Every structure is written in C-alpha cells, then in structure tokens.
N, C-alpha and C positions, 0 to 999 in steps of 0.2 A: 165637693167632688166635681164641680163644673170644670176646674182646671185639669183634673185627671181625664175627664171626658174628651178633652181636645187631643190627646195623644193616641190617635186612632191607629197609628202605624206600629205601635208597640204590641207585641204578642208574646205568647209563651210557646211558640212553634206549633201548637195544635189549634188554639182558638185565638181569635182576634181580641184586642184590648176591649173593645166595646162589648163583646160577648161576655167577657169576664166581669166587666163593670155592671152590666145588667143583671147578671146572676147575683152579685154581691148586694146590689141595691134592693133586689127582690127579697133577700134573706133577712135584712135588718135595716132599721132606720138610723141607727147610730153611726155617725161619721167615723168615730174612732174604731168601731168594730169593722166598718167597711175597709178602713185602711189596713187594719190588722189582718183581715182575711185576704185582702189583695196581696199584702206582703208575703203571707204564707203560701199563696198560690204561685206567685211570680218569682220570688227571690231564689228558691232552691234550683229552679230550671235556669235562671239567669247565671247563677254561680256555676252550675254544672256546665253551661255553655262556655263560660270563661275558662274553666279548668280544661275542658276538651280542646279549646283553641290553643291554650298554653302548651298542653301536652303535644299537640300536633306540631307547633312551632319548634319545640325542643327536639322532637323527633327529626324534623327537617334539618336543624342545625347539627344534630349528631351525625346524620347521614353525610352532611357536607364535610364535617371534620374527619370522618372515616375515609371519605374519598380523597381528601387532601393528604391524609396519612399514608394511604395506599399509594398515592402518586409519588410522595416523597420516598417511600420504601422502594418502589420500582425504579425511581430515578437513582437512588443510592445503589441499587443492585446493578443498574446499567453502568453507573460510574465505576463500580468495583470491577465489573466484568471487562470494561474497556481498559481500566488500569492494569488488570491482570494480563490482558492480551498484549499491552504495550510492554509490560515487564517480560513476558514470554518472548516477544519479538526481539527485545533488546538482548535477552539471554541467548537466543538463538544466533543473533548476529555476532555476539561476543564469542560464542562457542565456535562458530564458523570461522571467525577471524583467527582464533587460536589454532584451529586445524590448518588454516591456510599458512600461518606463520610457521607452524611446525613443519609443514610440507616444503615450504621455501628453504627452511634451514636444512632439512634433509636433502633437498635437491642441491644446495650449494655444497654440502659436505660430500655428496656423491660425485659432483663435478670435480671437487678438489681431488678426491681419491682416483678419479679417471685422468687426472692431469689436464683438465680443461679449464682450470682457473689459474692464471688469467686466460681468457678465451684465445684459441689459435687464430691466426690471421686468415683473411679470405683467400681461398685457393686462387691460383693464377688464372685458371680457365674462366672463373667468374669475373675476375678483374678485366680480362680481355673482352668478355661478352658485354660488360657494362661500357667499356671504352668504345666498342663498336656501335653501341646505341647512342653515343655522344654523352655518356654519363660521367659525372664527377662528384665531389663532395661525399665520398663514401663514408658512412658511419655504422657502427654496430648498434643495432636497436635492442636486441635481446638474444640471449642464449638460453634454451629451455628444453625440458623433456616434453615430448609430444604426449598429450593426454588422449584418451578415447574420444572425448568431445571434439578434439581437433581433427578427428579422422572419420567421423560419421558424415556421409554425403547428405543424409537427411538434415543434419544440423547446418552443414555448409558454411562453416566458419573456422577461422584459426584465430585464437585469442593471444593478445600480448598485454599482460597486466601492466598498468602504468607504474606500479611499485617496483617492477622488475626491469623496466626499460633502463638502458645505460646511457642514453644520449637524447638530446632534444633534436628532433628532425622535422618539425613542422614550422612553417612561417606563421605570421600573425593571422593572415587571411584564412589559412587552412585550419588553424586552431579554432578560430571563431566559427568556421563552417561546421566543424565536428561538434563543437559545444552546443550548437543550434540544432543538433540531432539530424544534420544532413550528412550525406556521404559523398565521397569523391572517387572518381576513377583514377587508378594508378597502374603503372606497368609492374609486372612481376616476372622476374627471371626464376624459373622453376628449378628444382634439383637436377632435372634431366637437361637443363640449359635451354629448354624451350622458353619462348617469351609470350606472355599472355596479358590480358587486361582484367583486372579484378577491381573490387571496391574497397575503400577504407572507411570505417565508421568508428564510432566511440559509444560503447555500451556500458551499462551498469550490470555487472555479473556478481551475484552474491552481495558482499559488503564492500566491493571495490570496483573501480572503473578499469576498463580494458579497451585497447585498440583492437578492432576486429577487421580481419581480411575476409570478405565474403564475395557476393556477386557470382562470378563463374568459378569460385574456389573448388566446387565439386569436380569440375573438369581437371583441375590441377591434381586433385587426389587420384583421379582415374589415370592420368598420365604418369603418375609417380607411385603407383600402387605397390611396386616391388621395393621401394626404398622408404616410404613414409609409413612407419609402423609404431605401435605404442611403445613409449619409453625410448624411442630414438632421440638423440640429442640433435637439435637443429639450431641454426643461427638465422636471424632475419636481419639483413643489412638494408639501410636506406641509401639512396643516391639521387642526384638531380640531373635531368636530361635537358641539355641546351637545345635551342636558344631560349625556350620559355621557362626553364627551371622546373619542368614537370617532375613530380615526385614519383620515384620508383623503388621497388624492393627486390631483394634477392633472397630466396629461401634455399638454404644450404644444409644438407644432412652432414653432420659431423661424425656421428657414430650410429651403428645399426641398432634397430630396436628388437622386439621379440619376434623371432622367426616363427613362421606358421600361424601367426595371429592375423586373421582376415577380418577386416572392418568393412561392413556393408554401407 
C-alpha cells in the first residue's frame, strides 16, 4: 500500500485519497481486502465522473450541431428569399417591358390612323427660327404622344426613349458625357417659338434608357400651357448652332391634346 499512499492528489470528490487509505488500513490488515475496499469506494464515483463528463461533451457537441443546422436553414431561407425577390423583379421588368411594347405598338397604330406616319416635315416658321439662330443639320429625334409625366412641373422633365428615337444626334464627346451621368446645356426652341436654355441628360426609366430634357423645362411648360396637354402629338428635332456646333432642340406641337385637362 506504500505505492498507493503516494497518490495524495487522487480523491473521490468528497474525501482525499489519504483519508480513504487511512480508513481502509484501520479496518483490515489484509492487503487484498484493502485493495478491494478501495476499489469499491473509488471506482463507482470515478466511473460516474467519466459518464457525466462524456454526457456534458455530447450535449455541447449536440448544441453546436443544432446551431450549425439552424444557421444552414436560415442561410437557405435567405437564399430562397433573395432568389424569389430576383424572380419577382425579373417578372416585373418583363411585365413592364410588355406593357411598354404594347403601348408603343398602340402609339404607332394611332399615329398611322392620324396620318402622322411618316412624320410631317418641320413647319417653315421653325426652320426660319433655327436659321436665325445660325442652326443647321436638322434631324427628327422623336415623334410621340405627351404623357402626364412629361407635363408635371414637379417632375420637370420631358423624356425621349432611346428605343423610339429616329436618328443619331450626339457626337462622341456628348455621348460620353451623358453616359457618365453628366448633363449638358442645350438650346430649346419652344412651341411658342420662344428660345430658352435647358439641360439634356440620360436616365434609366423603368426597364429602358431615355434622353431627358430638364433644367428650366418647367418654365417651358408654363410658357406653353395652352398647347402642351396630355396625348398631344409632339416632335422633337435636333440641330447644330455654328460656329461651335452647339446642340439645340425644337419642340413642336403637331396635334392638340385633351382640352380642359390642366396639369399642375
């Protein structure tokens, strides 16, 4: 038992090893009985401690696996939600594109019925005004029905869808400037033949790109309140003013719109 007596740090959680050893030695002189009694006293608690430690370890691992599973589930749900949002966005874009295409087809059909396809030439009074400004290189950019969005002073913009434009009117530097989200000052001959300065920009509207006339465009609406109305057919022509080849536009009303319809 002298070897056993050296293990002073071993205990049964309640009493030290030396206390257990002293009790056993006091109870019997037989070495085998001493070992047997010590085994009975220490082994069950030792095994119980191992079982408890193993159960605790298994519990920790189980909680870790549960957390990983929950994280995977949440990640999958986030992925599915993101995928559904993308599908919905694509669906909305396709739906809007279909509506736009239908409207363009209807607009073209209406223009045909009105005898405006091919578009009529620029009126002589506008040609004279442009010539007086030193303008040349006249091109028809677009013929369109005015929308309510083109007539609200709060929105302050007239749109020209790139898909509906009939000619290329920008030089390389101007095209590069607009693609860089910058805008440029241009001359505008109004329907009333007044000449003003507005801005030209390029925006994404819905699922397509459009050229935008803005800046002091709200003043143009005010000056031409009696002629610019919803569903009026208008033409927008481009021209170049010498000697610097400055870009200009002419906004011309071709047919009247809805009478009595006031746009604020």
